[in-house]
Structures are given as structure tokens and as C-alpha cells.
PDB file of N, CA, C, O and CB in Angstrom:
ATOM      1  N   MET A   1     -30.316 -10.936-118.528  1.00  0.00           N
ATOM      2  CA  MET A   1     -30.323  -9.484-118.619  1.00  0.00           C
ATOM      3  C   MET A   1     -29.020  -9.010-119.253  1.00  0.00           C
ATOM      4  O   MET A   1     -27.940  -9.331-118.757  1.00  0.00           O
ATOM      5  CB  MET A   1     -30.520  -8.844-117.222  1.00  0.00           C
ATOM      6  N   PRO A   2     -29.109  -8.263-120.324  1.00  0.00           N
ATOM      7  CA  PRO A   2     -27.900  -7.771-120.975  1.00  0.00           C
ATOM      8  C   PRO A   2     -27.217  -6.685-120.145  1.00  0.00           C
ATOM      9  O   PRO A   2     -27.870  -5.897-119.460  1.00  0.00           O
ATOM     10  CB  PRO A   2     -28.231  -7.236-122.364  1.00  0.00           C
ATOM     11  N   THR A   3     -25.898  -6.666-120.225  1.00  0.00           N
ATOM     12  CA  THR A   3     -25.116  -5.646-119.535  1.00  0.00           C
ATOM     13  C   THR A   3     -25.064  -4.376-120.386  1.00  0.00           C
ATOM     14  O   THR A   3     -25.456  -4.373-121.553  1.00  0.00           O
ATOM     15  CB  THR A   3     -23.684  -6.162-119.230  1.00  0.00           C
ATOM     16  N   LEU A   4     -24.572  -3.302-119.773  1.00  0.00           N
ATOM     17  CA  LEU A   4     -24.393  -2.055-120.529  1.00  0.00           C
ATOM     18  C   LEU A   4     -23.434  -2.263-121.693  1.00  0.00           C
ATOM     19  O   LEU A   4     -23.666  -1.760-122.793  1.00  0.00           O
ATOM     20  CB  LEU A   4     -23.874  -0.932-119.610  1.00  0.00           C
ATOM     21  N   ASP A   5     -22.345  -3.011-121.449  1.00  0.00           N
ATOM     22  CA  ASP A   5     -21.378  -3.280-122.522  1.00  0.00           C
ATOM     23  C   ASP A   5     -22.032  -4.042-123.674  1.00  0.00           C
ATOM     24  O   ASP A   5     -21.771  -3.752-124.841  1.00  0.00           O
ATOM     25  CB  ASP A   5     -20.180  -4.080-121.978  1.00  0.00           C
ATOM     26  N   GLN A   6     -22.876  -5.007-123.345  1.00  0.00           N
ATOM     27  CA  GLN A   6     -23.565  -5.761-124.399  1.00  0.00           C
ATOM     28  C   GLN A   6     -24.499  -4.847-125.194  1.00  0.00           C
ATOM     29  O   GLN A   6     -24.573  -4.938-126.419  1.00  0.00           O
ATOM     30  CB  GLN A   6     -24.363  -6.938-123.790  1.00  0.00           C
ATOM     31  N   THR A   7     -25.199  -3.978-124.494  1.00  0.00           N
ATOM     32  CA  THR A   7     -26.093  -3.038-125.179  1.00  0.00           C
ATOM     33  C   THR A   7     -25.295  -2.130-126.111  1.00  0.00           C
ATOM     34  O   THR A   7     -25.707  -1.884-127.245  1.00  0.00           O
ATOM     35  CB  THR A   7     -26.883  -2.190-124.153  1.00  0.00           C
ATOM     36  N   GLU A   8     -24.161  -1.636-125.639  1.00  0.00           N
ATOM     37  CA  GLU A   8     -23.320  -0.780-126.499  1.00  0.00           C
ATOM     38  C   GLU A   8     -22.835  -1.540-127.720  1.00  0.00           C
ATOM     39  O   GLU A   8     -22.846  -1.004-128.828  1.00  0.00           O
ATOM     40  CB  GLU A   8     -22.114  -0.239-125.713  1.00  0.00           C
ATOM     41  N   ARG A   9     -22.411  -2.778-127.532  1.00  0.00           N
ATOM     42  CA  ARG A   9     -21.920  -3.580-128.665  1.00  0.00           C
ATOM     43  C   ARG A   9     -23.036  -3.807-129.689  1.00  0.00           C
ATOM     44  O   ARG A   9     -22.806  -3.727-130.895  1.00  0.00           O
ATOM     45  CB  ARG A   9     -21.366  -4.942-128.168  1.00  0.00           C
ATOM     46  N   ILE A  10     -24.232  -4.087-129.203  1.00  0.00           N
ATOM     47  CA  ILE A  10     -25.349  -4.295-130.117  1.00  0.00           C
ATOM     48  C   ILE A  10     -25.700  -2.990-130.821  1.00  0.00           C
ATOM     49  O   ILE A  10     -25.994  -2.990-132.017  1.00  0.00           O
ATOM     50  CB  ILE A  10     -26.574  -4.847-129.363  1.00  0.00           C
ATOM     51  N   TRP A  11     -25.672  -1.876-130.089  1.00  0.00           N
ATOM     52  CA  TRP A  11     -25.921  -0.559-130.708  1.00  0.00           C
ATOM     53  C   TRP A  11     -24.944  -0.357-131.866  1.00  0.00           C
ATOM     54  O   TRP A  11     -25.347   0.026-132.965  1.00  0.00           O
ATOM     55  CB  TRP A  11     -25.774   0.602-129.655  1.00  0.00           C
ATOM     56  N   ILE A  12     -23.661  -0.617-131.615  1.00  0.00           N
ATOM     57  CA  ILE A  12     -22.627  -0.455-132.641  1.00  0.00           C
ATOM     58  C   ILE A  12     -22.939  -1.341-133.840  1.00  0.00           C
ATOM     59  O   ILE A  12     -22.866  -0.891-134.983  1.00  0.00           O
ATOM     60  CB  ILE A  12     -21.227  -0.792-132.070  1.00  0.00           C
ATOM     61  N   GLY A  13     -23.283  -2.587-133.585  1.00  0.00           N
ATOM     62  CA  GLY A  13     -23.570  -3.514-134.669  1.00  0.00           C
ATOM     63  C   GLY A  13     -24.788  -3.127-135.487  1.00  0.00           C
ATOM     64  O   GLY A  13     -24.766  -3.207-136.715  1.00  0.00           O
ATOM     65  N   ARG A  14     -25.836  -2.714-134.820  1.00  0.00           N
ATOM     66  CA  ARG A  14     -27.078  -2.386-135.520  1.00  0.00           C
ATOM     67  C   ARG A  14     -27.037  -1.035-136.220  1.00  0.00           C
ATOM     68  O   ARG A  14     -27.782  -0.809-137.173  1.00  0.00           O
ATOM     69  CB  ARG A  14     -28.223  -2.408-134.553  1.00  0.00           C
ATOM     70  N   THR A  15     -26.186  -0.145-135.762  1.00  0.00           N
ATOM     71  CA  THR A  15     -26.124   1.202-136.363  1.00  0.00           C
ATOM     72  C   THR A  15     -24.868   1.405-137.200  1.00  0.00           C
ATOM     73  O   THR A  15     -24.681   2.472-137.785  1.00  0.00           O
ATOM     74  CB  THR A  15     -26.182   2.267-135.273  1.00  0.00           C
ATOM     75  N   SER A  16     -24.016   0.406-137.263  1.00  0.00           N
ATOM     76  CA  SER A  16     -22.701   0.520-137.901  1.00  0.00           C
ATOM     77  C   SER A  16     -21.897   1.636-137.257  1.00  0.00           C
ATOM     78  O   SER A  16     -20.942   2.148-137.842  1.00  0.00           O
ATOM     79  CB  SER A  16     -22.848   0.773-139.414  1.00  0.00           C
ATOM     80  N   ASN A  17     -22.299   2.013-136.028  1.00  0.00           N
ATOM     81  CA  ASN A  17     -21.640   3.055-135.237  1.00  0.00           C
ATOM     82  C   ASN A  17     -21.506   4.359-136.022  1.00  0.00           C
ATOM     83  O   ASN A  17     -20.513   5.075-135.897  1.00  0.00           O
ATOM     84  CB  ASN A  17     -20.261   2.578-134.782  1.00  0.00           C
ATOM     85  N   GLN A  18     -22.521   4.652-136.831  1.00  0.00           N
ATOM     86  CA  GLN A  18     -22.504   5.875-137.639  1.00  0.00           C
ATOM     87  C   GLN A  18     -23.856   6.564-137.547  1.00  0.00           C
ATOM     88  O   GLN A  18     -24.902   5.917-137.598  1.00  0.00           O
ATOM     89  CB  GLN A  18     -22.153   5.561-139.118  1.00  0.00           C
ATOM     90  N   GLY A  19     -23.823   7.843-137.417  1.00  0.00           N
ATOM     91  CA  GLY A  19     -25.029   8.642-137.465  1.00  0.00           C
ATOM     92  C   GLY A  19     -25.856   8.595-136.194  1.00  0.00           C
ATOM     93  O   GLY A  19     -25.449   8.036-135.175  1.00  0.00           O
ATOM     94  N   TYR A  20     -27.022   9.197-136.289  1.00  0.00           N
ATOM     95  CA  TYR A  20     -27.952   9.301-135.169  1.00  0.00           C
ATOM     96  C   TYR A  20     -29.134   8.369-135.416  1.00  0.00           C
ATOM     97  O   TYR A  20     -29.596   8.215-136.547  1.00  0.00           O
ATOM     98  CB  TYR A  20     -28.435  10.770-134.976  1.00  0.00           C
ATOM     99  N   HIS A  21     -29.614   7.750-134.338  1.00  0.00           N
ATOM    100  CA  HIS A  21     -30.685   6.770-134.446  1.00  0.00           C
ATOM    101  C   HIS A  21     -31.616   6.885-133.248  1.00  0.00           C
ATOM    102  O   HIS A  21     -31.194   7.259-132.153  1.00  0.00           O
ATOM    103  CB  HIS A  21     -30.113   5.346-134.552  1.00  0.00           C
ATOM    104  N   TYR A  22     -32.880   6.561-133.465  1.00  0.00           N
ATOM    105  CA  TYR A  22     -33.841   6.502-132.366  1.00  0.00           C
ATOM    106  C   TYR A  22     -33.604   5.222-131.572  1.00  0.00           C
ATOM    107  O   TYR A  22     -33.458   4.144-132.150  1.00  0.00           O
ATOM    108  CB  TYR A  22     -35.308   6.565-132.895  1.00  0.00           C
ATOM    109  N   VAL A  23     -33.566   5.344-130.253  1.00  0.00           N
ATOM    110  CA  VAL A  23     -33.366   4.176-129.391  1.00  0.00           C
ATOM    111  C   VAL A  23     -34.410   3.111-129.706  1.00  0.00           C
ATOM    112  O   VAL A  23     -34.080   1.931-129.820  1.00  0.00           O
ATOM    113  CB  VAL A  23     -33.437   4.576-127.897  1.00  0.00           C
ATOM    114  N   GLN A  24     -35.671   3.523-129.847  1.00  0.00           N
ATOM    115  CA  GLN A  24     -36.756   2.571-130.046  1.00  0.00           C
ATOM    116  C   GLN A  24     -36.726   1.916-131.421  1.00  0.00           C
ATOM    117  O   GLN A  24     -37.434   0.934-131.644  1.00  0.00           O
ATOM    118  CB  GLN A  24     -38.076   3.256-129.846  1.00  0.00           C
ATOM    119  N   VAL A  25     -35.929   2.431-132.340  1.00  0.00           N
ATOM    120  CA  VAL A  25     -35.742   1.772-133.633  1.00  0.00           C
ATOM    121  C   VAL A  25     -34.596   0.767-133.532  1.00  0.00           C
ATOM    122  O   VAL A  25     -34.682  -0.334-134.076  1.00  0.00           O
ATOM    123  CB  VAL A  25     -35.460   2.816-134.753  1.00  0.00           C
ATOM    124  N   VAL A  26     -33.532   1.144-132.841  1.00  0.00           N
ATOM    125  CA  VAL A  26     -32.398   0.238-132.651  1.00  0.00           C
ATOM    126  C   VAL A  26     -32.822  -0.948-131.776  1.00  0.00           C
ATOM    127  O   VAL A  26     -32.434  -2.087-132.033  1.00  0.00           O
ATOM    128  CB  VAL A  26     -31.195   0.990-132.008  1.00  0.00           C
ATOM    129  N   PHE A  27     -33.612  -0.670-130.754  1.00  0.00           N
ATOM    130  CA  PHE A  27     -34.137  -1.698-129.850  1.00  0.00           C
ATOM    131  C   PHE A  27     -35.654  -1.560-129.827  1.00  0.00           C
ATOM    132  O   PHE A  27     -36.190  -0.831-128.993  1.00  0.00           O
ATOM    133  CB  PHE A  27     -33.529  -1.565-128.398  1.00  0.00           C
ATOM    134  N   PRO A  28     -36.366  -2.254-130.740  1.00  0.00           N
ATOM    135  CA  PRO A  28     -37.796  -2.039-130.905  1.00  0.00           C
ATOM    136  C   PRO A  28     -38.666  -2.295-129.669  1.00  0.00           C
ATOM    137  O   PRO A  28     -39.796  -1.810-129.618  1.00  0.00           O
ATOM    138  CB  PRO A  28     -38.268  -2.893-131.990  1.00  0.00           C
ATOM    139  N   GLY A  29     -38.187  -3.020-128.702  1.00  0.00           N
ATOM    140  CA  GLY A  29     -38.950  -3.183-127.472  1.00  0.00           C
ATOM    141  C   GLY A  29     -40.070  -4.199-127.539  1.00  0.00           C
ATOM    142  O   GLY A  29     -40.950  -4.195-126.677  1.00  0.00           O
ATOM    143  N   ASN A  30     -40.066  -5.072-128.540  1.00  0.00           N
ATOM    144  CA  ASN A  30     -41.141  -6.045-128.652  1.00  0.00           C
ATOM    145  C   ASN A  30     -40.847  -7.352-127.903  1.00  0.00           C
ATOM    146  O   ASN A  30     -41.641  -8.291-127.960  1.00  0.00           O
ATOM    147  CB  ASN A  30     -41.399  -6.341-130.105  1.00  0.00           C
ATOM    148  N   THR A  31     -39.720  -7.410-127.210  1.00  0.00           N
ATOM    149  CA  THR A  31     -39.381  -8.568-126.371  1.00  0.00           C
ATOM    150  C   THR A  31     -38.826  -8.043-125.048  1.00  0.00           C
ATOM    151  O   THR A  31     -38.366  -6.903-124.980  1.00  0.00           O
ATOM    152  CB  THR A  31     -38.338  -9.519-127.087  1.00  0.00           C
ATOM    153  N   PRO A  32     -38.866  -8.855-124.011  1.00  0.00           N
ATOM    154  CA  PRO A  32     -38.279  -8.409-122.741  1.00  0.00           C
ATOM    155  C   PRO A  32     -36.798  -8.026-122.884  1.00  0.00           C
ATOM    156  O   PRO A  32     -36.344  -7.076-122.246  1.00  0.00           O
ATOM    157  CB  PRO A  32     -38.424  -9.508-121.689  1.00  0.00           C
ATOM    158  N   ARG A  33     -36.057  -8.746-123.702  1.00  0.00           N
ATOM    159  CA  ARG A  33     -34.638  -8.442-123.890  1.00  0.00           C
ATOM    160  C   ARG A  33     -34.446  -7.063-124.536  1.00  0.00           C
ATOM    161  O   ARG A  33     -33.582  -6.294-124.115  1.00  0.00           O
ATOM    162  CB  ARG A  33     -33.971  -9.529-124.753  1.00  0.00           C
ATOM    163  N   GLU A  34     -35.250  -6.755-125.554  1.00  0.00           N
ATOM    164  CA  GLU A  34     -35.155  -5.449-126.206  1.00  0.00           C
ATOM    165  C   GLU A  34     -35.538  -4.337-125.230  1.00  0.00           C
ATOM    166  O   GLU A  34     -34.933  -3.265-125.238  1.00  0.00           O
ATOM    167  CB  GLU A  34     -36.060  -5.400-127.456  1.00  0.00           C
ATOM    168  N   GLN A  35     -36.533  -4.590-124.397  1.00  0.00           N
ATOM    169  CA  GLN A  35     -36.938  -3.605-123.399  1.00  0.00           C
ATOM    170  C   GLN A  35     -35.812  -3.373-122.394  1.00  0.00           C
ATOM    171  O   GLN A  35     -35.608  -2.253-121.926  1.00  0.00           O
ATOM    172  CB  GLN A  35     -38.219  -4.062-122.673  1.00  0.00           C
ATOM    173  N   TRP A  36     -35.082  -4.445-122.067  1.00  0.00           N
ATOM    174  CA  TRP A  36     -33.938  -4.299-121.155  1.00  0.00           C
ATOM    175  C   TRP A  36     -32.861  -3.446-121.821  1.00  0.00           C
ATOM    176  O   TRP A  36     -32.241  -2.608-121.166  1.00  0.00           O
ATOM    177  CB  TRP A  36     -33.362  -5.693-120.755  1.00  0.00           C
ATOM    178  N   HIS A  37     -32.637  -3.656-123.113  1.00  0.00           N
ATOM    179  CA  HIS A  37     -31.661  -2.829-123.840  1.00  0.00           C
ATOM    180  C   HIS A  37     -32.095  -1.362-123.827  1.00  0.00           C
ATOM    181  O   HIS A  37     -31.259  -0.470-123.681  1.00  0.00           O
ATOM    182  CB  HIS A  37     -31.500  -3.329-125.304  1.00  0.00           C
ATOM    183  N   GLN A  38     -33.395  -1.108-123.978  1.00  0.00           N
ATOM    184  CA  GLN A  38     -33.877   0.273-123.896  1.00  0.00           C
ATOM    185  C   GLN A  38     -33.577   0.864-122.521  1.00  0.00           C
ATOM    186  O   GLN A  38     -33.158   2.017-122.418  1.00  0.00           O
ATOM    187  CB  GLN A  38     -35.392   0.336-124.185  1.00  0.00           C
ATOM    188  N   ALA A  39     -33.787   0.085-121.478  1.00  0.00           N
ATOM    189  CA  ALA A  39     -33.478   0.551-120.117  1.00  0.00           C
ATOM    190  C   ALA A  39     -31.986   0.842-119.992  1.00  0.00           C
ATOM    191  O   ALA A  39     -31.593   1.835-119.378  1.00  0.00           O
ATOM    192  CB  ALA A  39     -33.912  -0.502-119.061  1.00  0.00           C
ATOM    193  N   ASN A  40     -31.154  -0.027-120.575  1.00  0.00           N
ATOM    194  CA  ASN A  40     -29.706   0.209-120.553  1.00  0.00           C
ATOM    195  C   ASN A  40     -29.359   1.488-121.316  1.00  0.00           C
ATOM    196  O   ASN A  40     -28.449   2.219-120.922  1.00  0.00           O
ATOM    197  CB  ASN A  40     -28.949  -0.997-121.160  1.00  0.00           C
ATOM    198  N   CYS A  41     -30.079   1.759-122.402  1.00  0.00           N
ATOM    199  CA  CYS A  41     -29.824   2.996-123.161  1.00  0.00           C
ATOM    200  C   CYS A  41     -30.106   4.217-122.301  1.00  0.00           C
ATOM    201  O   CYS A  41     -29.409   5.225-122.409  1.00  0.00           O
ATOM    202  CB  CYS A  41     -30.686   3.043-124.443  1.00  0.00           C
ATOM    203  N   ARG A  42     -31.113   4.137-121.453  1.00  0.00           N
ATOM    204  CA  ARG A  42     -31.390   5.266-120.545  1.00  0.00           C
ATOM    205  C   ARG A  42     -30.176   5.538-119.660  1.00  0.00           C
ATOM    206  O   ARG A  42     -29.820   6.692-119.424  1.00  0.00           O
ATOM    207  CB  ARG A  42     -32.642   4.974-119.666  1.00  0.00           C
ATOM    208  N   VAL A  43     -29.549   4.478-119.176  1.00  0.00           N
ATOM    209  CA  VAL A  43     -28.347   4.625-118.348  1.00  0.00           C
ATOM    210  C   VAL A  43     -27.205   5.180-119.195  1.00  0.00           C
ATOM    211  O   VAL A  43     -26.481   6.069-118.747  1.00  0.00           O
ATOM    212  CB  VAL A  43     -27.940   3.264-117.710  1.00  0.00           C
ATOM    213  N   LEU A  44     -27.036   4.671-120.406  1.00  0.00           N
ATOM    214  CA  LEU A  44     -25.965   5.151-121.288  1.00  0.00           C
ATOM    215  C   LEU A  44     -26.158   6.623-121.639  1.00  0.00           C
ATOM    216  O   LEU A  44     -25.181   7.360-121.768  1.00  0.00           O
ATOM    217  CB  LEU A  44     -25.912   4.309-122.573  1.00  0.00           C
ATOM    218  N   ILE A  45     -27.404   7.056-121.793  1.00  0.00           N
ATOM    219  CA  ILE A  45     -27.684   8.474-122.057  1.00  0.00           C
ATOM    220  C   ILE A  45     -27.320   9.295-120.822  1.00  0.00           C
ATOM    221  O   ILE A  45     -26.684  10.343-120.931  1.00  0.00           O
ATOM    222  CB  ILE A  45     -29.187   8.690-122.440  1.00  0.00           C
ATOM    223  N   ALA A  46     -27.724   8.817-119.654  1.00  0.00           N
ATOM    224  CA  ALA A  46     -27.431   9.541-118.410  1.00  0.00           C
ATOM    225  C   ALA A  46     -25.931   9.676-118.187  1.00  0.00           C
ATOM    226  O   ALA A  46     -25.471  10.675-117.635  1.00  0.00           O
ATOM    227  CB  ALA A  46     -28.073   8.830-117.214  1.00  0.00           C
ATOM    228  N   ARG A  47     -25.169   8.676-118.612  1.00  0.00           N
ATOM    229  CA  ARG A  47     -23.705   8.702-118.452  1.00  0.00           C
ATOM    230  C   ARG A  47     -22.998   9.434-119.580  1.00  0.00           C
ATOM    231  O   ARG A  47     -21.784   9.630-119.522  1.00  0.00           O
ATOM    232  CB  ARG A  47     -23.170   7.294-118.364  1.00  0.00           C
ATOM    233  N   GLY A  48     -23.734   9.838-120.600  1.00  0.00           N
ATOM    234  CA  GLY A  48     -23.129  10.567-121.712  1.00  0.00           C
ATOM    235  C   GLY A  48     -22.533   9.682-122.789  1.00  0.00           C
ATOM    236  O   GLY A  48     -21.837  10.185-123.671  1.00  0.00           O
ATOM    237  N   HIS A  49     -22.781   8.376-122.748  1.00  0.00           N
ATOM    238  CA  HIS A  49     -22.254   7.473-123.773  1.00  0.00           C
ATOM    239  C   HIS A  49     -23.082   7.539-125.049  1.00  0.00           C
ATOM    240  O   HIS A  49     -22.567   7.307-126.143  1.00  0.00           O
ATOM    241  CB  HIS A  49     -22.218   6.038-123.250  1.00  0.00           C
ATOM    242  N   LEU A  50     -24.364   7.856-124.905  1.00  0.00           N
ATOM    243  CA  LEU A  50     -25.229   8.127-126.047  1.00  0.00           C
ATOM    244  C   LEU A  50     -25.658   9.582-125.925  1.00  0.00           C
ATOM    245  O   LEU A  50     -26.193   9.994-124.897  1.00  0.00           O
ATOM    246  CB  LEU A  50     -26.475   7.149-126.096  1.00  0.00           C
ATOM    247  N   GLN A  51     -25.424  10.351-126.971  1.00  0.00           N
ATOM    248  CA  GLN A  51     -25.757  11.770-126.917  1.00  0.00           C
ATOM    249  C   GLN A  51     -26.762  12.117-128.001  1.00  0.00           C
ATOM    250  O   GLN A  51     -26.721  11.571-129.104  1.00  0.00           O
ATOM    251  CB  GLN A  51     -24.494  12.631-127.064  1.00  0.00           C
ATOM    252  N   PRO A  52     -27.676  13.041-127.669  1.00  0.00           N
ATOM    253  CA  PRO A  52     -28.720  13.393-128.637  1.00  0.00           C
ATOM    254  C   PRO A  52     -28.183  14.244-129.772  1.00  0.00           C
ATOM    255  O   PRO A  52     -27.186  14.955-129.648  1.00  0.00           O
ATOM    256  CB  PRO A  52     -29.851  14.127-127.945  1.00  0.00           C
ATOM    257  N   GLU A  53     -28.890  14.134-130.878  1.00  0.00           N
ATOM    258  CA  GLU A  53     -28.607  14.972-132.036  1.00  0.00           C
ATOM    259  C   GLU A  53     -28.917  16.418-131.676  1.00  0.00           C
ATOM    260  O   GLU A  53     -29.862  16.701-130.939  1.00  0.00           O
ATOM    261  CB  GLU A  53     -29.430  14.516-133.277  1.00  0.00           C
ATOM    262  N   GLN A  54     -28.113  17.320-132.202  1.00  0.00           N
ATOM    263  CA  GLN A  54     -28.374  18.734-131.961  1.00  0.00           C
ATOM    264  C   GLN A  54     -29.647  19.126-132.671  1.00  0.00           C
ATOM    265  O   GLN A  54     -29.809  18.894-133.869  1.00  0.00           O
ATOM    266  CB  GLN A  54     -27.193  19.613-132.429  1.00  0.00           C
ATOM    267  N   GLY A  55     -30.545  19.723-131.916  1.00  0.00           N
ATOM    268  CA  GLY A  55     -31.766  20.246-132.506  1.00  0.00           C
ATOM    269  C   GLY A  55     -31.672  21.749-132.589  1.00  0.00           C
ATOM    270  O   GLY A  55     -30.584  22.318-132.508  1.00  0.00           O
ATOM    271  N   ASN A  56     -32.785  22.377-132.747  1.00  0.00           N
ATOM    272  CA  ASN A  56     -32.818  23.832-132.796  1.00  0.00           C
ATOM    273  C   ASN A  56     -32.365  24.442-131.483  1.00  0.00           C
ATOM    274  O   ASN A  56     -31.833  25.552-131.457  1.00  0.00           O
ATOM    275  CB  ASN A  56     -34.214  24.316-133.138  1.00  0.00           C
ATOM    276  N   ASP A  57     -32.578  23.704-130.376  1.00  0.00           N
ATOM    277  CA  ASP A  57     -32.186  24.227-129.075  1.00  0.00           C
ATOM    278  C   ASP A  57     -30.699  24.043-128.790  1.00  0.00           C
ATOM    279  O   ASP A  57     -30.168  24.610-127.835  1.00  0.00           O
ATOM    280  CB  ASP A  57     -32.994  23.563-127.994  1.00  0.00           C
ATOM    281  N   ARG A  58     -30.036  23.255-129.615  1.00  0.00           N
ATOM    282  CA  ARG A  58     -28.596  22.992-129.498  1.00  0.00           C
ATOM    283  C   ARG A  58     -28.195  22.420-128.140  1.00  0.00           C
ATOM    284  O   ARG A  58     -27.052  22.568-127.708  1.00  0.00           O
ATOM    285  CB  ARG A  58     -27.825  24.265-129.746  1.00  0.00           C
ATOM    286  N   ASP A  59     -29.145  21.766-127.471  1.00  0.00           N
ATOM    287  CA  ASP A  59     -28.871  21.159-126.167  1.00  0.00           C
ATOM    288  C   ASP A  59     -28.471  19.708-126.357  1.00  0.00           C
ATOM    289  O   ASP A  59     -29.327  18.844-126.546  1.00  0.00           O
ATOM    290  CB  ASP A  59     -30.103  21.265-125.234  1.00  0.00           C
ATOM    291  N   THR A  60     -27.174  19.437-126.309  1.00  0.00           N
ATOM    292  CA  THR A  60     -26.697  18.062-126.428  1.00  0.00           C
ATOM    293  C   THR A  60     -26.295  17.512-125.066  1.00  0.00           C
ATOM    294  O   THR A  60     -25.685  16.447-124.981  1.00  0.00           O
ATOM    295  CB  THR A  60     -25.514  17.985-127.403  1.00  0.00           C
ATOM    296  N   THR A  61     -26.631  18.225-124.011  1.00  0.00           N
ATOM    297  CA  THR A  61     -26.260  17.767-122.670  1.00  0.00           C
ATOM    298  C   THR A  61     -27.414  17.032-121.986  1.00  0.00           C
ATOM    299  O   THR A  61     -27.331  16.697-120.804  1.00  0.00           O
ATOM    300  CB  THR A  61     -25.816  18.955-121.811  1.00  0.00           C
ATOM    301  N   GLN A  62     -28.472  16.787-122.724  1.00  0.00           N
ATOM    302  CA  GLN A  62     -29.633  16.100-122.172  1.00  0.00           C
ATOM    303  C   GLN A  62     -29.217  14.751-121.597  1.00  0.00           C
ATOM    304  O   GLN A  62     -28.512  13.985-122.254  1.00  0.00           O
ATOM    305  CB  GLN A  62     -30.720  15.917-123.249  1.00  0.00           C
ATOM    306  N   LYS A  63     -29.647  14.461-120.384  1.00  0.00           N
ATOM    307  CA  LYS A  63     -29.259  13.226-119.710  1.00  0.00           C
ATOM    308  C   LYS A  63     -30.425  12.276-119.487  1.00  0.00           C
ATOM    309  O   LYS A  63     -30.269  11.256-118.815  1.00  0.00           O
ATOM    310  CB  LYS A  63     -28.621  13.548-118.393  1.00  0.00           C
ATOM    311  N   ALA A  64     -31.592  12.594-120.039  1.00  0.00           N
ATOM    312  CA  ALA A  64     -32.758  11.713-119.945  1.00  0.00           C
ATOM    313  C   ALA A  64     -33.215  11.371-121.357  1.00  0.00           C
ATOM    314  O   ALA A  64     -33.193  12.225-122.244  1.00  0.00           O
ATOM    315  CB  ALA A  64     -33.916  12.382-119.126  1.00  0.00           C
ATOM    316  N   TRP A  65     -33.629  10.126-121.567  1.00  0.00           N
ATOM    317  CA  TRP A  65     -34.058   9.683-122.883  1.00  0.00           C
ATOM    318  C   TRP A  65     -35.301  10.437-123.312  1.00  0.00           C
ATOM    319  O   TRP A  65     -36.291  10.509-122.585  1.00  0.00           O
ATOM    320  CB  TRP A  65     -34.320   8.177-122.890  1.00  0.00           C
ATOM    321  N   ASP A  66     -35.227  10.990-124.490  1.00  0.00           N
ATOM    322  CA  ASP A  66     -36.366  11.643-125.118  1.00  0.00           C
ATOM    323  C   ASP A  66     -36.652  10.847-126.388  1.00  0.00           C
ATOM    324  O   ASP A  66     -35.865  10.908-127.332  1.00  0.00           O
ATOM    325  CB  ASP A  66     -36.083  13.182-125.426  1.00  0.00           C
ATOM    326  N   PRO A  67     -37.758  10.101-126.438  1.00  0.00           N
ATOM    327  CA  PRO A  67     -38.045   9.258-127.605  1.00  0.00           C
ATOM    328  C   PRO A  67     -38.188  10.019-128.913  1.00  0.00           C
ATOM    329  O   PRO A  67     -38.174   9.411-129.983  1.00  0.00           O
ATOM    330  CB  PRO A  67     -39.292   8.489-127.363  1.00  0.00           C
ATOM    331  N   THR A  68     -38.325  11.342-128.846  1.00  0.00           N
ATOM    332  CA  THR A  68     -38.457  12.123-130.076  1.00  0.00           C
ATOM    333  C   THR A  68     -37.104  12.555-130.636  1.00  0.00           C
ATOM    334  O   THR A  68     -37.038  13.195-131.686  1.00  0.00           O
ATOM    335  CB  THR A  68     -39.318  13.346-129.823  1.00  0.00           C
ATOM    336  N   ARG A  69     -36.032  12.207-129.938  1.00  0.00           N
ATOM    337  CA  ARG A  69     -34.691  12.593-130.394  1.00  0.00           C
ATOM    338  C   ARG A  69     -33.889  11.368-130.812  1.00  0.00           C
ATOM    339  O   ARG A  69     -34.095  10.262-130.312  1.00  0.00           O
ATOM    340  CB  ARG A  69     -33.944  13.360-129.289  1.00  0.00           C
ATOM    341  N   ARG A  70     -32.967  11.597-131.743  1.00  0.00           N
ATOM    342  CA  ARG A  70     -32.061  10.539-132.178  1.00  0.00           C
ATOM    343  C   ARG A  70     -30.753  10.678-131.407  1.00  0.00           C
ATOM    344  O   ARG A  70     -30.393  11.769-130.965  1.00  0.00           O
ATOM    345  CB  ARG A  70     -31.814  10.603-133.722  1.00  0.00           C
ATOM    346  N   TYR A  71     -30.046   9.559-131.252  1.00  0.00           N
ATOM    347  CA  TYR A  71     -28.828   9.512-130.451  1.00  0.00           C
ATOM    348  C   TYR A  71     -27.691   8.873-131.236  1.00  0.00           C
ATOM    349  O   TYR A  71     -27.903   8.092-132.164  1.00  0.00           O
ATOM    350  CB  TYR A  71     -29.070   8.743-129.149  1.00  0.00           C
ATOM    351  N   THR A  72     -26.475   9.235-130.830  1.00  0.00           N
ATOM    352  CA  THR A  72     -25.279   8.612-131.374  1.00  0.00           C
ATOM    353  C   THR A  72     -24.398   8.185-130.218  1.00  0.00           C
ATOM    354  O   THR A  72     -24.437   8.774-129.138  1.00  0.00           O
ATOM    355  CB  THR A  72     -24.521   9.573-132.331  1.00  0.00           C
ATOM    356  N   ARG A  73     -23.609   7.165-130.454  1.00  0.00           N
ATOM    357  CA  ARG A  73     -22.682   6.676-129.435  1.00  0.00           C
ATOM    358  C   ARG A  73     -21.439   7.541-129.444  1.00  0.00           C
ATOM    359  O   ARG A  73     -20.855   7.794-130.498  1.00  0.00           O
ATOM    360  CB  ARG A  73     -22.316   5.187-129.673  1.00  0.00           C
ATOM    361  N   ILE A  74     -21.038   7.992-128.276  1.00  0.00           N
ATOM    362  CA  ILE A  74     -19.828   8.773-128.114  1.00  0.00           C
ATOM    363  C   ILE A  74     -18.711   7.834-127.708  1.00  0.00           C
ATOM    364  O   ILE A  74     -18.878   7.046-126.776  1.00  0.00           O
ATOM    365  CB  ILE A  74     -20.017   9.906-127.070  1.00  0.00           C
ATOM    366  N   HIS A  75     -17.590   7.899-128.378  1.00  0.00           N
ATOM    367  CA  HIS A  75     -16.450   7.043-128.068  1.00  0.00           C
ATOM    368  C   HIS A  75     -15.842   7.502-126.750  1.00  0.00           C
ATOM    369  O   HIS A  75     -15.384   8.639-126.633  1.00  0.00           O
ATOM    370  CB  HIS A  75     -15.390   7.073-129.213  1.00  0.00           C
ATOM    371  N   THR A  76     -15.838   6.621-125.765  1.00  0.00           N
ATOM    372  CA  THR A  76     -15.281   6.973-124.456  1.00  0.00           C
ATOM    373  C   THR A  76     -14.061   6.148-124.155  1.00  0.00           C
ATOM    374  O   THR A  76     -13.455   6.304-123.095  1.00  0.00           O
ATOM    375  CB  THR A  76     -16.317   6.785-123.356  1.00  0.00           C
TER     376      THR A  76
END
């Protein structure tokens, strides 16, 4: 089972730590390991380490994963 730190490192590597990305694209979920990374992303979103792209509602404080939104890693 990957740790939160491992998930963050992989996120950085796969996204070049730039821009906003869909969790399910960064971690496609077609293996148990990828699904675990998706679960870790839910925790990272809840902790504010991954933040959603500003939409029309301008709500970037969302703490639950919304698969229709893209996320970026916040440097903590």
C-alpha cells in the first residue's frame, strides 16, 4: 500500500508538478495500486494538499474529491 508521501511524489512526477489534472487521469485506477493512490488523493484533498481548479463558483476550499474537477498540488 503506497503512503501519502509516495502518492504525492508520483503525482509530482506524472504531472511535472505543473497545472491542474484530474485525479483519475493521473491515477487511472485500473490496478489495485492505482486505486490506492486515488484513495490517498482523497485524503490529500481533505488535507488541502491537492486543491481544485477555480471554477465559476470560485470555491477552492472543497475538501471532498469531485471527479469532474481538476486538482493541483499545493506546496506545503
